[in-house]
MOPAC internal coordinates of N, CA, C and O (Angstrom, degrees):
PM7 1SCF
backbone

  N    0.0000 0     0.00 0     0.00 0    0    0    0
  C    1.4407 1     0.00 0     0.00 0    1    0    0
  C    1.5199 1   108.59 1     0.00 0    2    1    0
  O    1.2310 1   120.92 1   -33.35 1    3    2    1
  N    1.3319 1   115.85 1   146.65 1    3    2    1
  C    1.4364 1   118.40 1   177.13 1    5    3    2
  C    1.5485 1   110.54 1   -94.00 1    6    5    3
  O    1.2310 1   121.32 1    -5.45 1    7    6    5
  N    1.3183 1   115.08 1   174.55 1    7    6    5
  C    1.4553 1   120.24 1  -172.67 1    9    7    6
  C    1.5536 1   111.01 1   -60.15 1   10    9    7
  O    1.2310 1   120.18 1   140.63 1   11   10    9
  N    1.3210 1   117.26 1   -39.37 1   11   10    9
  C    1.4466 1   120.48 1  -178.80 1   13   11   10
  C    1.5381 1   111.28 1   -61.17 1   14   13   11
  O    1.2310 1   120.72 1   138.12 1   15   14   13
  N    1.3190 1   116.23 1   -41.88 1   15   14   13
  C    1.4698 1   120.19 1   179.11 1   17   15   14
  C    1.5188 1   111.15 1   -65.71 1   18   17   15
  O    1.2310 1   120.87 1   141.63 1   19   18   17
  N    1.3726 1   115.94 1   -38.37 1   19   18   17
  C    1.4583 1   119.67 1   176.42 1   21   19   18
  C    1.5354 1   110.94 1   -64.13 1   22   21   19
  O    1.2310 1   120.13 1   142.44 1   23   22   21
  N    1.3216 1   117.36 1   -37.56 1   23   22   21
  C    1.4617 1   121.04 1   179.01 1   25   23   22
  C    1.5080 1   110.87 1   -64.08 1   26   25   23
  O    1.2310 1   120.23 1   137.90 1   27   26   25
  N    1.3136 1   117.17 1   -42.10 1   27   26   25
  C    1.4532 1   121.17 1   178.72 1   29   27   26
  C    1.5452 1   109.21 1   -66.05 1   30   29   27
  O    1.2310 1   120.31 1   135.68 1   31   30   29
  N    1.3152 1   117.02 1   -44.32 1   31   30   29
  C    1.4474 1   121.65 1   178.97 1   33   31   30
  C    1.5296 1   110.38 1   -61.87 1   34   33   31
  O    1.2310 1   120.03 1   140.94 1   35   34   33
  N    1.3272 1   117.55 1   -39.06 1   35   34   33
  C    1.4568 1   122.56 1   178.80 1   37   35   34
  C    1.5200 1   110.33 1   -64.32 1   38   37   35
  O    1.2310 1   119.85 1   136.65 1   39   38   37
  N    1.3274 1   117.90 1   -43.35 1   39   38   37
  C    1.4607 1   122.14 1   177.62 1   41   39   38
  C    1.5176 1   111.30 1   -61.43 1   42   41   39
  O    1.2310 1   120.71 1   137.20 1   43   42   41
  N    1.3068 1   116.24 1   -42.80 1   43   42   41
  C    1.4651 1   120.03 1   178.37 1   45   43   42
  C    1.5156 1   111.91 1   -65.55 1   46   45   43
  O    1.2310 1   120.89 1   141.86 1   47   46   45
  N    1.3516 1   115.90 1   -38.14 1   47   46   45
  C    1.4526 1   120.37 1   178.46 1   49   47   46
  C    1.5306 1   111.48 1   -65.78 1   50   49   47
  O    1.2310 1   120.94 1   139.64 1   51   50   49
  N    1.3248 1   115.82 1   -40.36 1   51   50   49
  C    1.4812 1   120.20 1   175.53 1   53   51   50
  C    1.5201 1   110.90 1   -60.60 1   54   53   51
  O    1.2310 1   120.56 1   139.32 1   55   54   53
  N    1.3210 1   116.53 1   -40.68 1   55   54   53
  C    1.4691 1   120.92 1   177.30 1   57   55   54
  C    1.5301 1   110.03 1   -64.29 1   58   57   55
  O    1.2310 1   120.16 1   141.38 1   59   58   57
  N    1.3411 1   117.29 1   -38.62 1   59   58   57
  C    1.4547 1   121.01 1   176.77 1   61   59   58
  C    1.5304 1   111.25 1   -62.09 1   62   61   59
  O    1.2310 1   120.78 1   135.75 1   63   62   61
  N    1.3417 1   116.11 1   -44.25 1   63   62   61
  C    1.4613 1   120.22 1   178.28 1   65   63   62
  C    1.5127 1   110.77 1   -57.96 1   66   65   63
  O    1.2310 1   120.00 1   133.14 1   67   66   65
  N    1.3173 1   117.61 1   -46.86 1   67   66   65
  C    1.4590 1   120.93 1  -179.29 1   69   67   66
  C    1.5176 1   111.46 1   -67.08 1   70   69   67
  O    1.2310 1   120.27 1   145.26 1   71   70   69
  N    1.3289 1   117.10 1   -34.74 1   71   70   69
  C    1.4603 1   120.69 1   177.98 1   73   71   70
  C    1.5308 1   109.49 1   -65.38 1   74   73   71
  O    1.2310 1   119.85 1   134.15 1   75   74   73
  N    1.3378 1   117.90 1   -45.85 1   75   74   73
  C    1.4521 1   121.18 1   179.14 1   77   75   74
  C    1.5387 1   110.87 1   -64.87 1   78   77   75
  O    1.2310 1   120.69 1   146.65 1   79   78   77
  N    1.3248 1   116.28 1   -33.35 1   79   78   77
  C    1.4501 1   120.41 1   178.18 1   81   79   78
  C    1.5253 1   111.93 1   -69.16 1   82   81   79
  O    1.2310 1   121.15 1   160.19 1   83   82   81
  N    1.3246 1   115.41 1   -19.81 1   83   82   81
  C    1.4637 1   120.29 1  -179.52 1   85   83   82
  C    1.5218 1   113.50 1   -83.07 1   86   85   83
  O    1.2310 1   120.59 1   169.81 1   87   86   85
  N    1.3086 1   116.48 1   -10.19 1   87   86   85
  C    1.4542 1   120.41 1  -177.87 1   89   87   86
  C    1.5222 1   111.48 1   -86.33 1   90   89   87
  O    1.2310 1   120.63 1   -40.39 1   91   90   89
  N    1.3168 1   116.40 1   139.61 1   91   90   89
  C    1.4702 1   120.22 1   175.71 1   93   91   90
  C    1.5252 1   107.94 1   -86.37 1   94   93   91
  O    1.2310 1   120.89 1   -51.85 1   95   94   93
  N    1.2936 1   115.91 1   128.15 1   95   94   93
  C    1.4452 1   121.47 1   177.57 1   97   95   94
  C    1.5186 1   108.69 1  -116.16 1   98   97   95
  O    1.2310 1   121.05 1   -28.13 1   99   98   97
  N    1.3127 1   115.59 1   151.87 1   99   98   97
  C    1.4522 1   119.08 1   169.92 1  101   99   98
  C    1.5256 1   106.73 1   -71.13 1  102  101   99
  O    1.2310 1   119.61 1   -51.26 1  103  102  101
  N    1.3238 1   118.35 1   128.74 1  103  102  101
  C    1.4838 1   120.48 1  -174.30 1  105  103  102
  C    1.5153 1   115.30 1   -50.60 1  106  105  103
  O    1.2310 1   119.15 1   143.17 1  107  106  105
  N    1.3208 1   119.23 1   -36.83 1  107  106  105
  C    1.4482 1   120.11 1  -177.86 1  109  107  106
  C    1.5189 1   113.44 1   -72.87 1  110  109  107
  O    1.2310 1   120.99 1   165.13 1  111  110  109
  N    1.3361 1   115.71 1   -14.87 1  111  110  109
  C    1.4663 1   120.72 1  -179.62 1  113  111  110
  C    1.5176 1   113.17 1   -62.52 1  114  113  111
  O    1.2310 1   120.78 1   137.99 1  115  114  113
  N    1.3230 1   116.11 1   -42.01 1  115  114  113
  C    1.4469 1   119.63 1  -175.59 1  117  115  114
  C    1.5289 1   113.89 1  -117.74 1  118  117  115
  O    1.2310 1   120.23 1   177.26 1  119  118  117
  N    1.2997 1   117.16 1    -2.74 1  119  118  117
  C    1.4705 1   119.15 1  -171.64 1  121  119  118
  C    1.5365 1   113.18 1   -59.15 1  122  121  119
  O    1.2310 1   119.90 1   142.21 1  123  122  121
  N    1.3034 1   117.80 1   -37.79 1  123  122  121
  C    1.4644 1   120.85 1  -178.34 1  125  123  122
  C    1.5272 1   111.52 1   -67.28 1  126  125  123
  O    1.2310 1   120.22 1   144.20 1  127  126  125
  N    1.3179 1   117.18 1   -35.80 1  127  126  125
  C    1.4553 1   122.59 1  -174.12 1  129  127  126
  C    1.5269 1   112.37 1  -110.54 1  130  129  127
  O    1.2310 1   119.61 1  -168.56 1  131  130  129
  N    1.3078 1   118.35 1    11.44 1  131  130  129
  C    1.4649 1   121.88 1  -171.76 1  133  131  130
  C    1.5087 1   113.44 1   -54.26 1  134  133  131
  O    1.2310 1   119.93 1   127.29 1  135  134  133
  N    1.3097 1   117.73 1   -52.71 1  135  134  133
  C    1.4867 1   119.29 1  -176.61 1  137  135  134
  C    1.5338 1   112.06 1   -68.50 1  138  137  135
  O    1.2310 1   120.33 1   144.89 1  139  138  137
  N    1.3288 1   116.97 1   -35.11 1  139  138  137
  C    1.4691 1   120.28 1   176.56 1  141  139  138
  C    1.5285 1   110.10 1   -64.13 1  142  141  139
  O    1.2310 1   120.71 1   137.76 1  143  142  141
  N    1.3185 1   116.25 1   -42.24 1  143  142  141
  C    1.4617 1   119.92 1   178.07 1  145  143  142
  C    1.5220 1   110.65 1   -62.53 1  146  145  143
  O    1.2310 1   120.19 1   132.68 1  147  146  145
  N    1.3449 1   117.24 1   -47.32 1  147  146  145
  C    1.4676 1   120.76 1   178.42 1  149  147  146
  C    1.5183 1   110.76 1   -58.40 1  150  149  147
  O    1.2310 1   120.28 1   131.32 1  151  150  149
  N    1.3148 1   117.06 1   -48.68 1  151  150  149
  C    1.4577 1   122.74 1  -177.90 1  153  151  150
  C    1.5341 1   110.04 1   -58.59 1  154  153  151
  O    1.2310 1   120.34 1   130.14 1  155  154  153
  N    1.2947 1   116.95 1   -49.86 1  155  154  153
  C    1.4701 1   122.11 1  -176.78 1  157  155  154
  C    1.5121 1   111.52 1   -64.95 1  158  157  155
  O    1.2310 1   120.37 1   134.77 1  159  158  157
  N    1.3282 1   116.90 1   -45.23 1  159  158  157
  C    1.4506 1   122.39 1  -178.59 1  161  159  158
  C    1.5392 1   110.09 1   -58.91 1  162  161  159
  O    1.2310 1   120.95 1   138.12 1  163  162  161
  N    1.3338 1   115.79 1   -41.88 1  163  162  161
  C    1.4811 1   119.14 1  -177.72 1  165  163  162
  C    1.5186 1   112.71 1   -85.84 1  166  165  163
  O    1.2310 1   119.42 1   160.58 1  167  166  165
  N    1.3378 1   118.72 1   -19.42 1  167  166  165
  C    1.4653 1   119.91 1   170.16 1  169  167  166
  C    1.5318 1   110.25 1   -66.72 1  170  169  167
  O    1.2310 1   120.94 1   140.82 1  171  170  169
  N    1.3169 1   115.81 1   -39.18 1  171  170  169
  C    1.4678 1   119.75 1   174.47 1  173  171  170
  C    1.5163 1   110.44 1   -63.14 1  174  173  171
  O    1.2310 1   120.12 1   137.17 1  175  174  173
  N    1.3342 1   117.37 1   -42.83 1  175  174  173
  C    1.4474 1   121.20 1   178.56 1  177  175  174
  C    1.5480 1   109.76 1   -62.54 1  178  177  175
  O    1.2310 1   119.93 1   136.95 1  179  178  177
  N    1.3172 1   117.74 1   -43.05 1  179  178  177
  C    1.4681 1   120.62 1   177.37 1  181  179  178
  C    1.5229 1   112.37 1   -58.21 1  182  181  179
  O    1.2310 1   120.96 1   138.49 1  183  182  181
  N    1.3360 1   115.77 1   -41.51 1  183  182  181
  C    1.4853 1   120.16 1   178.85 1  185  183  182
  C    1.5355 1   110.08 1   -66.40 1  186  185  183
  O    1.2310 1   120.64 1   138.26 1  187  186  185
  N    1.3193 1   116.38 1   -41.74 1  187  186  185
  C    1.4589 1   119.96 1   179.87 1  189  187  186
  C    1.5299 1   111.67 1   -66.22 1  190  189  187
  O    1.2310 1   120.95 1   138.29 1  191  190  189
  N    1.3305 1   115.79 1   -41.71 1  191  190  189
  C    1.4672 1   119.21 1   177.30 1  193  191  190
  C    1.5082 1   111.15 1   -62.74 1  194  193  191
  O    1.2310 1   119.48 1   138.95 1  195  194  193
  N    1.3142 1   118.59 1   -41.05 1  195  194  193
  C    1.4646 1   121.66 1   179.56 1  197  195  194
  C    1.5417 1   109.03 1   -64.63 1  198  197  195
  O    1.2310 1   119.98 1   139.79 1  199  198  197
  N    1.3104 1   117.65 1   -40.21 1  199  198  197
  C    1.4593 1   119.90 1   179.23 1  201  199  198
  C    1.5176 1   112.60 1   -71.76 1  202  201  199
  O    1.2310 1   120.63 1   166.40 1  203  202  201
  N    1.3305 1   116.40 1   -13.60 1  203  202  201
  C    1.4813 1   120.62 1  -179.24 1  205  203  202
  C    1.5177 1   113.17 1   -86.85 1  206  205  203
  O    1.2310 1   120.40 1   177.17 1  207  206  205
  N    1.3157 1   116.85 1    -2.83 1  207  206  205
  C    1.4800 1   120.57 1   178.82 1  209  207  206
  C    1.5201 1   108.63 1  -120.82 1  210  209  207
  O    1.2310 1   121.32 1   -22.56 1  211  210  209
  N    1.3214 1   115.08 1   157.44 1  211  210  209
  C    1.4683 1   119.55 1  -177.05 1  213  211  210
  C    1.5130 1   112.64 1   -92.04 1  214  213  211
  O    1.2310 1   119.85 1   160.60 1  215  214  213
  N    1.3485 1   117.89 1   -19.40 1  215  214  213
  C    1.4399 1   120.36 1   179.58 1  217  215  214
  C    1.4995 1   111.08 1   -89.31 1  218  217  215
  O    1.2310 1   121.32 1   -17.31 1  219  218  217
  N    1.3301 1   115.08 1   162.69 1  219  218  217
  C    1.4615 1   121.43 1   177.02 1  221  219  218
  C    1.5219 1   107.61 1  -135.93 1  222  221  219
  O    1.2310 1   120.09 1   -18.88 1  223  222  221
  N    1.3041 1   117.44 1   161.12 1  223  222  221
  C    1.4463 1   120.98 1   172.99 1  225  223  222
  C    1.5282 1   110.79 1   132.23 1  226  225  223
  O    1.2310 1   121.95 1    -2.20 1  227  226  225
  N    1.3272 1   113.87 1   177.80 1  227  226  225
  C    1.4537 1   121.73 1  -176.16 1  229  227  226
  C    1.5144 1   111.95 1   -61.64 1  230  229  227
  O    1.2310 1   119.68 1   136.56 1  231  230  229
  N    1.3228 1   118.22 1   -43.44 1  231  230  229
  C    1.4559 1   121.28 1  -179.03 1  233  231  230
  C    1.5073 1   112.55 1   -61.92 1  234  233  231
  O    1.2310 1   120.62 1   140.00 1  235  234  233
  N    1.3227 1   116.42 1   -40.00 1  235  234  233
  C    1.4601 1   121.37 1   179.48 1  237  235  234
  C    1.5524 1   109.85 1   -68.18 1  238  237  235
  O    1.2310 1   120.33 1   137.73 1  239  238  237
  N    1.3067 1   116.98 1   -42.27 1  239  238  237
  C    1.4521 1   120.11 1   178.40 1  241  239  238
  C    1.5361 1   109.96 1   -61.43 1  242  241  239
  O    1.2310 1   120.15 1   135.42 1  243  242  241
  N    1.3231 1   117.31 1   -44.58 1  243  242  241
  C    1.4790 1   120.63 1   179.52 1  245  243  242
  C    1.5347 1   110.49 1   -65.17 1  246  245  243
  O    1.2310 1   119.99 1   142.13 1  247  246  245
  N    1.3276 1   117.63 1   -37.87 1  247  246  245
  C    1.4543 1   120.11 1   177.79 1  249  247  246
  C    1.5358 1   110.86 1   -65.98 1  250  249  247
  O    1.2310 1   120.82 1   138.30 1  251  250  249
  N    1.3365 1   116.03 1   -41.70 1  251  250  249
  C    1.4810 1   120.18 1   176.34 1  253  251  250
  C    1.5147 1   110.81 1   -62.11 1  254  253  251
  O    1.2310 1   119.72 1   137.97 1  255  254  253
  N    1.3109 1   118.14 1   -42.03 1  255  254  253
  C    1.4593 1   121.61 1   179.72 1  257  255  254
  C    1.5271 1   109.54 1   -64.52 1  258  257  255
  O    1.2310 1   120.40 1   138.61 1  259  258  257
  N    1.3372 1   116.84 1   -41.39 1  259  258  257
  C    1.4500 1   120.25 1  -179.57 1  261  259  258
  C    1.5347 1   111.77 1   -65.04 1  262  261  259
  O    1.2310 1   120.78 1   132.55 1  263  262  261
  N    1.3349 1   116.12 1   -47.45 1  263  262  261
  C    1.4775 1   119.88 1  -178.85 1  265  263  262
  C    1.5303 1   109.35 1   -67.87 1  266  265  263
  O    1.2310 1   120.43 1   135.48 1  267  266  265
  N    1.3200 1   116.78 1   -44.52 1  267  266  265
  C    1.4564 1   120.40 1   179.47 1  269  267  266
  C    1.5087 1   111.75 1   -63.25 1  270  269  267
  O    1.2310 1   120.20 1   144.43 1  271  270  269
  N    1.3253 1   117.23 1   -35.57 1  271  270  269
  C    1.4500 1   121.85 1   179.42 1  273  271  270
  C    1.5261 1   111.33 1   -66.87 1  274  273  271
  O    1.2310 1   120.26 1   143.61 1  275  274  273
  N    1.3226 1   117.10 1   -36.39 1  275  274  273
  C    1.4566 1   120.83 1   174.94 1  277  275  274
  C    1.5218 1   109.25 1   -64.29 1  278  277  275
  O    1.2310 1   120.50 1   134.74 1  279  278  277
  N    1.3463 1   116.64 1   -45.26 1  279  278  277
  C    1.4655 1   119.97 1   177.06 1  281  279  278
  C    1.5286 1   110.73 1   -60.13 1  282  281  279
  O    1.2310 1   120.29 1   139.24 1  283  282  281
  N    1.3309 1   117.05 1   -40.76 1  283  282  281
  C    1.4756 1   119.69 1   178.79 1  285  283  282
  C    1.5232 1   111.22 1   -64.47 1  286  285  283
  O    1.2310 1   119.88 1   141.69 1  287  286  285
  N    1.3275 1   117.83 1   -38.31 1  287  286  285
  C    1.4356 1   121.43 1   176.19 1  289  287  286
  C    1.5067 1   112.18 1   -62.72 1  290  289  287
  O    1.2310 1   121.37 1   135.74 1  291  290  289
  N    1.3262 1   114.98 1   -44.26 1  291  290  289
  C    1.4870 1   118.96 1   177.09 1  293  291  290
  C    1.5269 1   111.51 1   -63.86 1  294  293  291
  O    1.2310 1   120.95 1   142.75 1  295  294  293
  N    1.3306 1   115.78 1   -37.25 1  295  294  293
  C    1.4583 1   120.60 1   176.50 1  297  295  294
  C    1.5409 1   110.00 1   -61.96 1  298  297  295
  O    1.2310 1   120.16 1   136.56 1  299  298  297
  N    1.3195 1   117.30 1   -43.44 1  299  298  297
  C    1.4593 1   119.94 1   177.42 1  301  299  298
  C    1.5254 1   112.02 1   -63.53 1  302  301  299
  O    1.2310 1   120.54 1   139.42 1  303  302  301
  N    1.3407 1   116.57 1   -40.58 1  303  302  301
  C    1.4670 1   119.99 1   176.96 1  305  303  302
  C    1.5214 1   110.48 1   -63.18 1  306  305  303
  O    1.2310 1   120.31 1   139.91 1  307  306  305
  N    1.3335 1   117.02 1   -40.09 1  307  306  305
  C    1.4635 1   122.16 1   178.05 1  309  307  306
  C    1.5199 1   109.84 1   -59.18 1  310  309  307
  O    1.2310 1   120.05 1   138.18 1  311  310  309
  N    1.3299 1   117.51 1   -41.82 1  311  310  309
  C    1.4529 1   120.51 1  -179.81 1  313  311  310
  C    1.5173 1   113.59 1   -63.38 1  314  313  311
  O    1.2310 1   120.35 1   156.98 1  315  314  313
  N    1.3115 1   116.94 1   -23.02 1  315  314  313
  C    1.4638 1   119.28 1   177.57 1  317  315  314
  C    1.5129 1   113.10 1   -65.65 1  318  317  315
  O    1.2310 1   120.52 1   163.75 1  319  318  317
  N    1.3252 1   116.61 1   -16.25 1  319  318  317
  C    1.4427 1   121.33 1   179.09 1  321  319  318
  C    1.5285 1   113.27 1   -95.91 1  322  321  319
  O    1.2310 1   120.30 1   179.50 1  323  322  321
  N    1.3169 1   117.04 1    -0.50 1  323  322  321
  C    1.4673 1   122.02 1  -176.70 1  325  323  322
  C    1.5247 1   109.04 1  -104.43 1  326  325  323
  O    1.2310 1   120.27 1   -51.77 1  327  326  325
  N    1.3557 1   117.10 1   128.23 1  327  326  325
  C    1.4635 1   119.18 1   177.91 1  329  327  326
  C    1.5291 1   111.82 1   -56.07 1  330  329  327
  O    1.2310 1   120.65 1   -40.59 1  331  330  329
  N    1.2887 1   116.37 1   139.41 1  331  330  329
  C    1.4741 1   127.67 1   179.51 1  333  331  330
  C    1.5366 1   112.64 1    73.83 1  334  333  331
  O    1.2310 1   119.07 1   174.86 1  335  334  333
  N    1.3385 1   119.38 1    -5.14 1  335  334  333
  C    1.4564 1   121.31 1   178.66 1  337  335  334
  C    1.5305 1   108.52 1   -98.05 1  338  337  335
  O    1.2310 1   121.33 1   -42.43 1  339  338  337
  N    1.3077 1   115.07 1   137.57 1  339  338  337
  C    1.4724 1   120.48 1  -178.38 1  341  339  338
  C    1.5199 1   107.92 1  -126.60 1  342  341  339
  O    1.2310 1   120.17 1   -60.96 1  343  342  341
  N    1.3469 1   117.27 1   119.04 1  343  342  341
  C    1.4620 1   118.63 1   177.25 1  345  343  342
  C    1.5343 1   110.60 1   -66.54 1  346  345  343
  O    1.2310 1   121.07 1   -30.36 1  347  346  345
  N    1.3149 1   115.56 1   149.64 1  347  346  345
  C    1.4640 1   119.30 1  -175.99 1  349  347  346
  C    1.5018 1   110.27 1  -145.28 1  350  349  347
  O    1.2310 1   121.03 1   -45.12 1  351  350  349
  N    1.3129 1   115.64 1   134.88 1  351  350  349
  C    1.4750 1   121.47 1   173.24 1  353  351  350
  C    1.5304 1   109.27 1   -62.92 1  354  353  351
  O    1.2310 1   120.17 1   145.44 1  355  354  353
  N    1.3082 1   117.28 1   -34.56 1  355  354  353
  C    1.4830 1   121.00 1   179.62 1  357  355  354
  C    1.5181 1   111.38 1   -67.93 1  358  357  355
  O    1.2310 1   120.37 1   144.61 1  359  358  357
  N    1.3392 1   116.90 1   -35.39 1  359  358  357
  C    1.4690 1   118.66 1   174.72 1  361  359  358
  C    1.5145 1   109.28 1   -65.48 1  362  361  359
  O    1.2310 1   120.22 1   137.50 1  363  362  361
  N    1.3250 1   117.19 1   -42.50 1  363  362  361
  C    1.4655 1   121.82 1   178.76 1  365  363  362
  C    1.5365 1   110.57 1   -60.58 1  366  365  363
  O    1.2310 1   120.54 1   138.96 1  367  366  365
  N    1.3443 1   116.56 1   -41.04 1  367  366  365
  C    1.4514 1   119.54 1   177.45 1  369  367  366
  C    1.5149 1   111.89 1   -64.03 1  370  369  367
  O    1.2310 1   120.54 1   139.36 1  371  370  369
  N    1.3477 1   116.57 1   -40.64 1  371  370  369
  C    1.4740 1   120.11 1   176.48 1  373  371  370
  C    1.5174 1   110.35 1   -63.65 1  374  373  371
  O    1.2310 1   120.64 1   139.89 1  375  374  373
  N    1.3259 1   116.39 1   -40.11 1  375  374  373
  C    1.4711 1   120.40 1   177.73 1  377  375  374
  C    1.5407 1   110.90 1   -61.68 1  378  377  375
  O    1.2310 1   120.95 1   134.39 1  379  378  377
  N    1.3161 1   115.79 1   -45.61 1  379  378  377
  C    1.4636 1   121.08 1  -178.97 1  381  379  378
  C    1.5272 1   110.82 1   -64.92 1  382  381  379
  O    1.2310 1   119.99 1   138.81 1  383  382  381
  N    1.3045 1   117.63 1   -41.19 1  383  382  381
  C    1.4596 1   121.63 1   176.61 1  385  383  382
  C    1.5119 1   111.59 1   -62.64 1  386  385  383
  O    1.2310 1   120.87 1   139.23 1  387  386  385
  N    1.3155 1   115.94 1   -40.77 1  387  386  385
  C    1.4649 1   120.44 1   176.92 1  389  387  386
  C    1.5142 1   112.44 1   -62.68 1  390  389  387
  O    1.2310 1   121.34 1   137.22 1  391  390  389
  N    1.3425 1   115.03 1   -42.78 1  391  390  389
  C    1.4703 1   119.45 1   177.89 1  393  391  390
  C    1.5210 1   111.10 1   -58.20 1  394  393  391
  O    1.2310 1   121.08 1   134.35 1  395  394  393
  N    1.3317 1   115.55 1   -45.65 1  395  394  393
  C    1.4656 1   120.30 1  -179.08 1  397  395  394
  C    1.5290 1   111.40 1   -62.83 1  398  397  395
  O    1.2310 1   120.87 1   133.81 1  399  398  397
  N    1.2913 1   115.95 1   -46.19 1  399  398  397
  C    1.4812 1   119.67 1  -178.39 1  401  399  398
  C    1.5449 1   110.12 1   -66.87 1  402  401  399
  O    1.2310 1   120.02 1   135.80 1  403  402  401
  N    1.3197 1   117.57 1   -44.20 1  403  402  401
  C    1.4610 1   121.32 1  -179.53 1  405  403  402
  C    1.5224 1   111.70 1   -62.82 1  406  405  403
  O    1.2310 1   120.24 1   134.58 1  407  406  405
  N    1.3128 1   117.15 1   -45.42 1  407  406  405
  C    1.4778 1   120.67 1  -179.20 1  409  407  406
  C    1.5299 1   110.75 1   -69.08 1  410  409  407
  O    1.2310 1   120.21 1   138.57 1  411  410  409
  N    1.3267 1   117.20 1   -41.43 1  411  410  409
  C    1.4627 1   120.96 1   179.79 1  413  411  410
  C    1.5343 1   111.78 1   -65.31 1  414  413  411
  O    1.2310 1   120.83 1   133.35 1  415  414  413
  N    1.3072 1   116.02 1   -46.65 1  415  414  413
  C    1.4563 1   121.12 1   179.24 1  417  415  414
  C    1.5105 1   111.51 1   -61.00 1  418  417  415
  O    1.2310 1   120.82 1   138.13 1  419  418  417
  N    1.3388 1   116.05 1   -41.87 1  419  418  417
  C    1.4644 1   120.01 1   178.55 1  421  419  418
  C    1.5112 1   111.68 1   -66.90 1  422  421  419
  O    1.2310 1   120.43 1   143.72 1  423  422  421
  N    1.3261 1   116.77 1   -36.28 1  423  422  421
  C    1.4790 1   120.15 1   175.02 1  425  423  422
  C    1.5165 1   110.57 1   -57.92 1  426  425  423
  O    1.2310 1   120.68 1   136.00 1  427  426  425
  N    1.3005 1   116.30 1   -44.00 1  427  426  425
  C    1.4645 1   121.28 1   179.37 1  429  427  426
  C    1.5299 1   110.81 1   -64.78 1  430  429  427
  O    1.2310 1   120.44 1   139.09 1  431  430  429
  N    1.3143 1   116.76 1   -40.91 1  431  430  429
  C    1.4713 1   120.06 1   179.65 1  433  431  430
  C    1.5202 1   110.92 1   -63.80 1  434  433  431
  O    1.2310 1   120.43 1   138.97 1  435  434  433
  N    1.3385 1   116.79 1   -41.03 1  435  434  433
  C    1.4594 1   120.04 1   177.02 1  437  435  434
  C    1.5358 1   111.13 1   -68.35 1  438  437  435
  O    1.2310 1   121.03 1   138.46 1  439  438  437
  N    1.3369 1   115.63 1   -41.54 1  439  438  437
  C    1.4845 1   119.97 1  -179.04 1  441  439  438
  C    1.5221 1   111.03 1   -59.79 1  442  441  439
  O    1.2310 1   120.65 1   137.45 1  443  442  441
  N    1.2979 1   116.35 1   -42.55 1  443  442  441
  C    1.4676 1   119.75 1  -178.14 1  445  443  442
  C    1.5249 1   112.54 1   -91.17 1  446  445  443
  O    1.2310 1   121.70 1  -166.88 1  447  446  445
  N    1.3278 1   114.34 1    13.12 1  447  446  445
  C    1.4662 1   122.83 1   174.24 1  449  447  446
  C    1.5232 1   114.10 1    60.13 1  450  449  447
  O    1.2310 1   120.91 1  -153.93 1  451  450  449
  N    1.3342 1   115.87 1    26.07 1  451  450  449
  C    1.4484 1   120.68 1   172.68 1  453  451  450
  C    1.5070 1   109.32 1   -74.68 1  454  453  451
  O    1.2310 1   120.72 1   143.61 1  455  454  453
  N    1.3427 1   116.22 1   -36.39 1  455  454  453
  C    1.4502 1   122.97 1   171.43 1  457  455  454
  C    1.5370 1   107.94 1  -109.50 1  458  457  455
  O    1.2310 1   120.98 1   -39.10 1  459  458  457
  N    1.3264 1   115.73 1   140.90 1  459  458  457
  C    1.4631 1   120.89 1   177.92 1  461  459  458
  C    1.4938 1   109.18 1  -139.31 1  462  461  459
  O    1.2310 1   122.57 1   -22.60 1  463  462  461
  N    1.3269 1   112.68 1   157.40 1  463  462  461
  C    1.4615 1   118.18 1   173.45 1  465  463  462
  C    1.5155 1   109.02 1   -87.46 1  466  465  463
  O    1.2310 1   121.86 1   -36.59 1  467  466  465
  N    1.3090 1   114.04 1   143.41 1  467  466  465
  C    1.4652 1   120.39 1   169.55 1  469  467  466
  C    1.5193 1   105.72 1  -104.18 1  470  469  467
  O    1.2310 1   119.76 1   -68.44 1  471  470  469
  N    1.3011 1   118.07 1   111.56 1  471  470  469
  C    1.4615 1   121.15 1  -175.09 1  473  471  470
  C    1.5252 1   112.95 1   -76.33 1  474  473  471
  O    1.2310 1   119.85 1  -170.70 1  475  474  473
  N    1.2865 1   117.90 1     9.30 1  475  474  473
  C    1.4482 1   120.90 1  -179.03 1  477  475  474
  C    1.4929 1   113.71 1   -92.30 1  478  477  475
  O    1.2310 1   120.10 1   180.00 1  479  478  477

């Protein structure tokens, strides 16, 4: 996939995150796995964001984490308006950790040419 396709996929994934955040869940449904879900969901976002840019490196990973962390914070604020959803700093921290791991891991995959862009 080329960068443009990753950007579209990233936008759709962000929309999916916000859609899922709009759903009311019974608290016991996700409480046991809450932080794992947050971490995984945002690790995927970190990987998609990294694939959406052409540069690689520490500065890009930190920029992705910063931008993604702002999105995660807005997502938590959004949840405060949804019945049965409670925003949490700990969820935001799990999101931010996931972004860092996803972007860093993807950087390594691109660096070692395990992942490549198809310019077609």
